ZADO-1210 file (C-alpha; in nm, 4 decimals, padded with zeros to 6 digits):
<atoms>
<atom x="07.8880" y="11.3795" z="06.9691" code="MET" pos="1"/>
<atom x="07.6650" y="11.1131" z="07.1302" code="PHE" pos="2"/>
<atom x="07.3517" y="11.3197" z="07.0623" code="LEU" pos="3"/>
<atom x="07.3687" y="11.2715" z="06.6853" code="ASN" pos="4"/>
<atom x="07.4068" y="10.8965" z="06.6545" code="GLN" pos="5"/>
<atom x="07.0691" y="10.8664" z="06.4795" code="GLY" pos="6"/>
<atom x="06.9773" y="10.5284" z="06.6313" code="ASP" pos="7"/>
<atom x="06.6826" y="10.6560" z="06.8349" code="GLY" pos="8"/>
<atom x="06.8447" y="10.5718" z="07.1710" code="GLY" pos="9"/>
<atom x="06.9296" y="10.9308" z="07.2633" code="ASN" pos="10"/>
<atom x="06.5961" y="11.0437" z="07.4025" code="GLU" pos="11"/>
<atom x="06.6754" y="10.9788" z="07.7716" code="PRO" pos="12"/>
<atom x="07.0014" y="11.1742" z="07.7507" code="PHE" pos="13"/>
<atom x="06.8472" y="11.4561" z="07.5508" code="LEU" pos="14"/>
<atom x="06.5560" y="11.4740" z="07.7946" code="GLY" pos="15"/>
<atom x="06.7970" y="11.4929" z="08.0885" code="MET" pos="16"/>
<atom x="06.9914" y="11.7807" z="07.9280" code="ILE" pos="17"/>
<atom x="06.6700" y="11.9720" z="07.8494" code="VAL" pos="18"/>
<atom x="06.5552" y="11.9181" z="08.2106" code="TYR" pos="19"/>
<atom x="06.8859" y="12.0553" z="08.3408" code="CYS" pos="20"/>
<atom x="06.8704" y="12.3654" z="08.1196" code="VAL" pos="21"/>
<atom x="06.5037" y="12.4443" z="08.1872" code="VAL" pos="22"/>
<atom x="06.5161" y="12.3913" z="08.5650" code="PHE" pos="23"/>
<atom x="06.8733" y="12.5113" z="08.6154" code="ASN" pos="24"/>
<atom x="06.9867" y="12.1805" z="08.7697" code="VAL" pos="25"/>
<atom x="07.3382" y="12.0366" z="08.7400" code="SER" pos="26"/>
<atom x="07.3899" y="11.7225" z="08.5323" code="ILE" pos="27"/>
<atom x="07.5041" y="11.5293" z="08.8418" code="MET" pos="28"/>
<atom x="07.1831" y="11.6132" z="09.0308" code="LYS" pos="29"/>
<atom x="06.9765" y="11.5087" z="08.7292" code="ALA" pos="30"/>
<atom x="07.1589" y="11.1763" z="08.7065" code="ILE" pos="31"/>
<atom x="07.1050" y="11.1258" z="09.0787" code="GLY" pos="32"/>
<atom x="06.7324" y="11.1976" z="09.0456" code="LEU" pos="33"/>
<atom x="06.7117" y="10.9631" z="08.7469" code="PHE" pos="34"/>
<atom x="06.8711" y="10.6764" z="08.9412" code="PHE" pos="35"/>
<atom x="06.6568" y="10.7505" z="09.2468" code="PHE" pos="36"/>
<atom x="06.3419" y="10.7276" z="09.0312" code="ALA" pos="37"/>
<atom x="06.4669" y="10.3996" z="08.8813" code="MET" pos="38"/>
<atom x="06.5300" y="10.2497" z="09.2262" code="MET" pos="39"/>
<atom x="06.1840" y="10.3514" z="09.3483" code="VAL" pos="40"/>
<atom x="06.0292" y="10.1944" z="09.0365" code="SER" pos="41"/>
<atom x="06.2259" y="09.8728" z="09.0831" code="LEU" pos="42"/>
<atom x="06.1302" y="09.8610" z="09.4494" code="GLY" pos="43"/>
<atom x="05.7605" y="09.8933" z="09.3678" code="LEU" pos="44"/>
<atom x="05.7904" y="09.6205" z="09.1038" code="CYS" pos="45"/>
<atom x="05.9655" y="09.3887" z="09.3505" code="ALA" pos="46"/>
<atom x="05.7007" y="09.4550" z="09.6161" code="TYR" pos="47"/>
<atom x="05.4178" y="09.3782" z="09.3732" code="ASN" pos="48"/>
<atom x="05.5917" y="09.0616" z="09.2545" code="ALA" pos="49"/>
<atom x="05.6302" y="08.9449" z="09.6153" code="GLY" pos="50"/>
<atom x="05.2684" y="09.0094" z="09.7032" code="VAL" pos="51"/>
<atom x="05.1189" y="08.8695" z="09.3856" code="ASP" pos="52"/>
<atom x="05.3761" y="08.6071" z="09.2932" code="GLY" pos="53"/>
<atom x="05.4921" y="08.4343" z="09.6096" code="ASP" pos="54"/>
<atom x="05.1736" y="08.4102" z="09.8114" code="GLU" pos="55"/>
<atom x="04.8619" y="08.2391" z="09.6903" code="SER" pos="56"/>
<atom x="04.5296" y="08.4134" z="09.7230" code="GLU" pos="57"/>
<atom x="04.4273" y="08.1497" z="09.9779" code="ASP" pos="58"/>
<atom x="04.7304" y="08.2106" z="10.2001" code="SER" pos="59"/>
<atom x="04.6242" y="08.5715" z="10.2461" code="GLN" pos="60"/>
<atom x="04.2822" y="08.4593" z="10.3761" code="LYS" pos="61"/>
<atom x="04.3950" y="08.2450" z="10.6710" code="VAL" pos="62"/>
<atom x="04.2125" y="08.3664" z="10.9803" code="SER" pos="63"/>
<atom x="04.3934" y="08.4973" z="11.2870" code="ILE" pos="64"/>
<atom x="04.2339" y="08.2171" z="11.4915" code="ALA" pos="65"/>
<atom x="04.3802" y="07.9489" z="11.2615" code="VAL" pos="66"/>
<atom x="04.7221" y="08.1151" z="11.2657" code="LEU" pos="67"/>
<atom x="04.7120" y="08.1326" z="11.6476" code="LYS" pos="68"/>
<atom x="04.6057" y="07.7664" z="11.6811" code="ALA" pos="69"/>
<atom x="04.8846" y="07.6643" z="11.4427" code="PHE" pos="70"/>
<atom x="05.1454" y="07.8650" z="11.6366" code="GLY" pos="71"/>
<atom x="05.0398" y="07.7035" z="11.9650" code="GLN" pos="72"/>
<atom x="05.0537" y="07.3499" z="11.8266" code="LYS" pos="73"/>
<atom x="05.3721" y="07.3928" z="11.6216" code="PHE" pos="74"/>
<atom x="05.5899" y="07.6545" z="11.7934" code="PRO" pos="75"/>
<atom x="05.9081" y="07.5284" z="11.6205" code="GLN" pos="76"/>
<atom x="05.7655" y="07.5376" z="11.2662" code="ALA" pos="77"/>
<atom x="05.9767" y="07.6995" z="10.9973" code="VAL" pos="78"/>
<atom x="05.9110" y="07.7792" z="10.6309" code="GLY" pos="79"/>
<atom x="05.5330" y="07.7883" z="10.6757" code="VAL" pos="80"/>
<atom x="05.3182" y="07.8220" z="10.3621" code="GLU" pos="81"/>
<atom x="04.9392" y="07.8059" z="10.3583" code="TRP" pos="82"/>
<atom x="04.6958" y="07.6692" z="10.1024" code="GLU" pos="83"/>
<atom x="04.3299" y="07.5811" z="10.0921" code="ARG" pos="84"/>
<atom x="04.2228" y="07.2176" z="10.0474" code="GLU" pos="85"/>
<atom x="03.8510" y="07.1727" z="10.0153" code="TRP" pos="86"/>
<atom x="03.7182" y="07.3329" z="10.3353" code="ARG" pos="87"/>
<atom x="04.0434" y="07.3088" z="10.5290" code="PHE" pos="88"/>
<atom x="04.3456" y="07.5334" z="10.5796" code="TYR" pos="89"/>
<atom x="04.6656" y="07.3376" z="10.5225" code="VAL" pos="90"/>
<atom x="05.0063" y="07.4571" z="10.6407" code="ALA" pos="91"/>
<atom x="05.3178" y="07.3127" z="10.4736" code="ASP" pos="92"/>
<atom x="05.6244" y="07.3512" z="10.6953" code="PHE" pos="93"/>
<atom x="05.9236" y="07.1854" z="10.8624" code="ARG" pos="94"/>
<atom x="05.9278" y="07.0938" z="11.2296" code="SER" pos="95"/>
<atom x="06.0631" y="06.8296" z="11.4661" code="PRO" pos="96"/>
<atom x="05.8376" y="06.5249" z="11.4937" code="VAL" pos="97"/>
<atom x="05.7169" y="06.4694" z="11.8511" code="GLU" pos="98"/>
<atom x="05.8408" y="06.1560" z="12.0198" code="GLY" pos="99"/>
<atom x="06.1368" y="06.0915" z="11.7891" code="MET" pos="100"/>
<atom x="06.4704" y="06.0508" z="11.9599" code="ILE" pos="101"/>
<atom x="06.6878" y="06.2144" z="11.8499" code="PRO" pos="102"/>
<atom x="06.4544" y="06.4903" z="11.7296" code="PRO" pos="103"/>
<atom x="06.4164" y="06.4843" z="11.3538" code="LEU" pos="104"/>
<atom x="06.3175" y="06.7814" z="11.1361" code="MET" pos="105"/>
<atom x="06.0618" y="06.6654" z="10.8815" code="CYS" pos="106"/>
<atom x="05.8397" y="06.8089" z="10.6127" code="ASP" pos="107"/>
<atom x="05.4887" y="06.8293" z="10.7515" code="MET" pos="108"/>
<atom x="05.1329" y="06.9324" z="10.6706" code="GLU" pos="109"/>
<atom x="04.8893" y="07.0480" z="10.9370" code="ALA" pos="110"/>
<atom x="04.5180" y="07.0582" z="10.8591" code="TRP" pos="111"/>
<atom x="04.2821" y="07.2983" z="11.0380" code="PHE" pos="112"/>
<atom x="03.9121" y="07.3543" z="10.9835" code="ASP" pos="113"/>
<atom x="03.7596" y="07.7021" z="10.9511" code="SER" pos="114"/>
<atom x="03.6846" y="07.6997" z="11.3252" code="GLY" pos="115"/>
<atom x="04.0618" y="07.6862" z="11.3947" code="ALA" pos="116"/>
<atom x="04.0392" y="07.3250" z="11.5148" code="ASN" pos="117"/>
<atom x="04.3411" y="07.1075" z="11.4420" code="TRP" pos="118"/>
<atom x="04.2284" y="06.8011" z="11.2482" code="ARG" pos="119"/>
<atom x="04.5379" y="06.6204" z="11.1241" code="MET" pos="120"/>
<atom x="04.9161" y="06.6318" z="11.0812" code="THR" pos="121"/>
<atom x="05.1039" y="06.4464" z="10.8088" code="VAL" pos="122"/>
<atom x="05.4788" y="06.4023" z="10.8673" code="ALA" pos="123"/>
<atom x="05.7139" y="06.2748" z="10.5972" code="ASP" pos="124"/>
<atom x="05.9573" y="06.0489" z="10.7823" code="VAL" pos="125"/>
<atom x="06.2272" y="05.7967" z="10.6936" code="PRO" pos="126"/>
<atom x="06.0938" y="05.4403" z="10.6789" code="PHE" pos="127"/>
<atom x="06.3181" y="05.3316" z="10.9665" code="ASP" pos="128"/>
<atom x="06.1461" y="05.5851" z="11.1975" code="LYS" pos="129"/>
<atom x="05.8086" y="05.4088" z="11.1672" code="LEU" pos="130"/>
<atom x="05.7000" y="05.1933" z="11.4646" code="PRO" pos="131"/>
<atom x="05.8503" y="04.8438" z="11.4530" code="GLN" pos="132"/>
<atom x="05.5058" y="04.6803" z="11.4430" code="VAL" pos="133"/>
<atom x="05.4257" y="04.8752" z="11.1237" code="VAL" pos="134"/>
<atom x="05.7589" y="04.7830" z="10.9623" code="LYS" pos="135"/>
<atom x="05.6963" y="04.4178" z="11.0547" code="ASP" pos="136"/>
<atom x="05.3448" y="04.4319" z="10.9094" code="GLY" pos="137"/>
<atom x="05.4844" y="04.5696" z="10.5855" code="PHE" pos="138"/>
<atom x="05.7699" y="04.3166" z="10.5650" code="ALA" pos="139"/>
<atom x="05.5331" y="04.0225" z="10.6238" code="GLY" pos="140"/>
<atom x="05.2752" y="04.1356" z="10.3671" code="GLY" pos="141"/>
<atom x="05.2331" y="04.1010" z="09.9922" code="ASN" pos="142"/>
<atom x="05.4398" y="04.4134" z="09.9226" code="TYR" pos="143"/>
<atom x="05.7308" y="04.3330" z="10.1533" code="GLY" pos="144"/>
<atom x="05.9748" y="04.2920" z="09.8640" code="THR" pos="145"/>
<atom x="05.8763" y="04.6179" z="09.6916" code="TRP" pos="146"/>
<atom x="06.1041" y="04.9220" z="09.7110" code="LYS" pos="147"/>
<atom x="05.9990" y="05.1768" z="09.9739" code="VAL" pos="148"/>
<atom x="05.9766" y="05.5230" z="09.8189" code="ASP" pos="149"/>
<atom x="05.8367" y="05.7328" z="10.1044" code="ASP" pos="150"/>
<atom x="05.6735" y="05.7034" z="10.4470" code="ALA" pos="151"/>
<atom x="05.4261" y="05.9214" z="10.6358" code="HIS" pos="152"/>
<atom x="05.2910" y="05.9320" z="10.9885" code="ILE" pos="153"/>
<atom x="04.9372" y="06.0698" z="10.9969" code="VAL" pos="154"/>
<atom x="04.8274" y="06.1906" z="11.3390" code="GLU" pos="155"/>
<atom x="04.4552" y="06.2641" z="11.3601" code="ARG" pos="156"/>
<atom x="04.2427" y="06.4422" z="11.6172" code="ASN" pos="157"/>
<atom x="04.0486" y="06.1825" z="11.8182" code="GLY" pos="158"/>
<atom x="04.1445" y="05.8929" z="11.5891" code="LYS" pos="159"/>
<atom x="04.4147" y="05.6302" z="11.5665" code="ASP" pos="160"/>
<atom x="04.7352" y="05.7182" z="11.3801" code="ASN" pos="161"/>
<atom x="04.7741" y="05.5943" z="11.0250" code="ILE" pos="162"/>
<atom x="05.1109" y="05.5026" z="10.8733" code="TYR" pos="163"/>
<atom x="05.1418" y="05.5283" z="10.4961" code="ILE" pos="164"/>
<atom x="05.4206" y="05.3528" z="10.3094" code="ILE" pos="165"/>
<atom x="05.4603" y="05.4425" z="09.9422" code="GLU" pos="166"/>
<atom x="05.6136" y="05.1529" z="09.7477" code="VAL" pos="167"/>
<atom x="05.7060" y="05.0833" z="09.3871" code="GLU" pos="168"/>
<atom x="05.8057" y="04.7875" z="09.1734" code="GLN" pos="169"/>
<atom x="05.8873" y="04.8234" z="08.8043" code="ARG" pos="170"/>
<atom x="05.6183" y="05.0616" z="08.6747" code="HIS" pos="171"/>
<atom x="05.3690" y="04.9992" z="08.9533" code="MET" pos="172"/>
<atom x="05.3171" y="05.2148" z="09.2617" code="GLU" pos="173"/>
<atom x="05.1032" y="05.1596" z="09.5692" code="ARG" pos="174"/>
<atom x="05.0304" y="05.3535" z="09.8870" code="ASP" pos="175"/>
<atom x="04.9836" y="05.1188" z="10.1803" code="LEU" pos="176"/>
<atom x="04.7880" y="05.2361" z="10.4861" code="TYR" pos="177"/>
<atom x="04.8659" y="05.0635" z="10.8169" code="PHE" pos="178"/>
<atom x="04.7037" y="05.1092" z="11.1575" code="ASN" pos="179"/>
<atom x="04.8984" y="05.1244" z="11.4853" code="SER" pos="180"/>
<atom x="04.8751" y="04.7437" z="11.5167" code="LYS" pos="181"/>
<atom x="05.0692" y="04.6987" z="11.1928" code="GLY" pos="182"/>
<atom x="04.7647" y="04.5808" z="10.9974" code="GLU" pos="183"/>
<atom x="04.7224" y="04.6814" z="10.6351" code="LEU" pos="184"/>
<atom x="04.3859" y="04.8594" z="10.6272" code="VAL" pos="185"/>
<atom x="04.3916" y="05.0116" z="10.2784" code="LYS" pos="186"/>
<atom x="04.5935" y="05.0199" z="09.9603" code="GLU" pos="187"/>
<atom x="04.5618" y="05.2802" z="09.6891" code="ALA" pos="188"/>
<atom x="04.7320" y="05.3994" z="09.3723" code="LYS" pos="189"/>
<atom x="04.7801" y="05.7485" z="09.5158" code="SER" pos="190"/>
<atom x="04.7663" y="05.9186" z="09.8534" code="THR" pos="191"/>
<atom x="04.4539" y="06.1146" z="09.9430" code="ASP" pos="192"/>
<atom x="04.5057" y="06.2716" z="10.2843" code="PHE" pos="193"/>
<atom x="04.1567" y="06.4268" z="10.2829" code="LYS" pos="194"/>
<atom x="04.0068" y="06.0787" z="10.3039" code="SER" pos="195"/>
<atom x="04.1710" y="06.0345" z="10.6444" code="LEU" pos="196"/>
<atom x="03.9898" y="06.3219" z="10.8144" code="LEU" pos="197"/>
</atoms>
């Protein structure tokens, strides 16, 4: 009855019946083989989507030395994703920020050069976790009344830390760069972490 519907959707069923007759296989075995083939096909599609869709081409090219250096410096990192920025490998991840009591899990970026040398870490932190001298420098400056949108601690290899406070007022936004003495050393319309290396 279902073979003569005339809507063109019968070919899979007809093909399965012909297969069963020609190869002397029961209908149940044929259905099982059909579903097995479908599951294998879906599995291959899912694998290809994961390889090609979730990982960038750059993340697949991170050297073993960089991965090892990252693991040693950030043993508690979770959710690590890699990208390439200019000539640096940048890991985006979550980890506790050193020196904060109680420990605070933050979004972070770690920058490594191609020689597997750590160059910089950027941690997104709540404004109240910045050093008091930086908060005082901000409050006493020209932007002290602006709304704080975000704050970052930038730890650099062999250089002083930088503290970035992103502020906004009406339709204006500024990124304010403070040194460890609480002095405003730079203001910009957008954050460019590469300039801090």
